[in-house]
C-alpha positions as CSV (number, residue, x, y, z in Angstrom):
1,M,63.5,96.1,52.0
2,F,64.9,95.4,55.4
3,G,67.7,93.1,54.3
4,C,65.4,90.1,53.6
5,G,67.5,88.1,56.0
6,F,70.6,88.1,53.8
7,G,72.2,91.5,54.4
8,Y,73.1,92.0,50.7
9,T,70.8,95.1,50.4
10,L,73.1,97.1,52.6
11,G,75.6,97.4,49.8
12,G,79.2,98.3,49.7
13,P,81.7,96.6,52.0
14,W,79.0,95.4,54.4
15,S,77.7,92.8,52.0
16,F,81.2,91.3,51.8
17,L,81.5,91.3,55.6
18,Y,78.3,89.4,55.9
19,M,79.3,86.9,53.2
20,G,82.6,86.5,55.0
21,I,81.0,85.8,58.3
22,R,78.7,83.2,56.8
23,F,81.6,81.6,55.0
24,L,83.6,81.3,58.2
25,F,80.6,79.9,60.0
26,I,80.1,77.2,57.4
27,I,83.8,76.4,57.4
28,G,83.7,76.2,61.2
29,V,80.7,73.8,61.2
30,V,82.3,71.5,58.6
31,W,85.6,71.5,60.5
32,F,83.8,70.7,63.8
33,I,81.9,67.8,62.2
34,A,85.0,66.4,60.6
35,D,86.9,66.7,63.9
36,M,84.2,64.8,65.8
37,I,84.1,62.0,63.2
38,K,87.9,61.7,63.3
39,K,88.0,61.5,67.1
40,N,85.3,58.9,67.2
41,Y,87.1,56.8,64.5
42,K,90.3,56.9,66.5
43,K,88.5,55.8,69.7
44,S,87.1,52.6,68.2
45,N,89.3,49.7,69.1
46,T,89.2,46.4,67.4
47,G,88.8,43.2,69.4
48,I,92.5,42.3,68.8
49,E,93.6,45.7,70.2
50,I,91.5,45.3,73.3
51,L,92.7,41.8,73.7
52,N,96.4,43.0,73.4
53,Q,95.8,45.7,76.0
54,R,94.2,43.3,78.4
55,Y,97.1,40.9,78.0
56,A,99.7,43.6,78.4
57,N,97.9,44.9,81.6
58,G,98.0,41.4,83.0
59,Q,94.2,41.0,83.1
60,I,94.3,37.7,81.3
61,D,96.9,35.0,81.2
62,E,98.7,33.6,78.1
63,D,96.5,30.6,77.5
64,E,93.3,32.8,77.6
65,Y,95.0,35.3,75.3
66,K,96.0,32.7,72.7
67,R,92.5,31.1,72.8
68,K,90.7,34.4,72.3
69,R,93.1,35.5,69.6
70,E,92.4,32.4,67.6
71,I,88.7,33.0,68.0
72,L,89.0,36.6,66.9
73,N,91.2,35.6,63.9
74,G,88.6,33.0,62.9
75,K,90.8,30.0,63.2
76,R,88.3,28.0,65.1
C-alpha cells in the first residue's frame, strides 16, 4: 500500500537504493560496535603492566616493585 515500512513497493531502482541504505547502516552499526569493543580491550591493563608503569615513572621503589611483582605472579 504505502510502502509497508520497507520501501520495496516503490519498484525499480528505488528498491535497490533503500536496500543499499539499510545495508550500509547495518554495516556501520556492526563496525561501530566492533571498534568500541576493540578500544575497550586495548585500554584494559593487567596488574603487571600498571606495576611496570608505576616503577618506570618512579612512583614506587625497587623493593616495593619486586614485592608486588611476586604477589601478582603468585609466588607468595
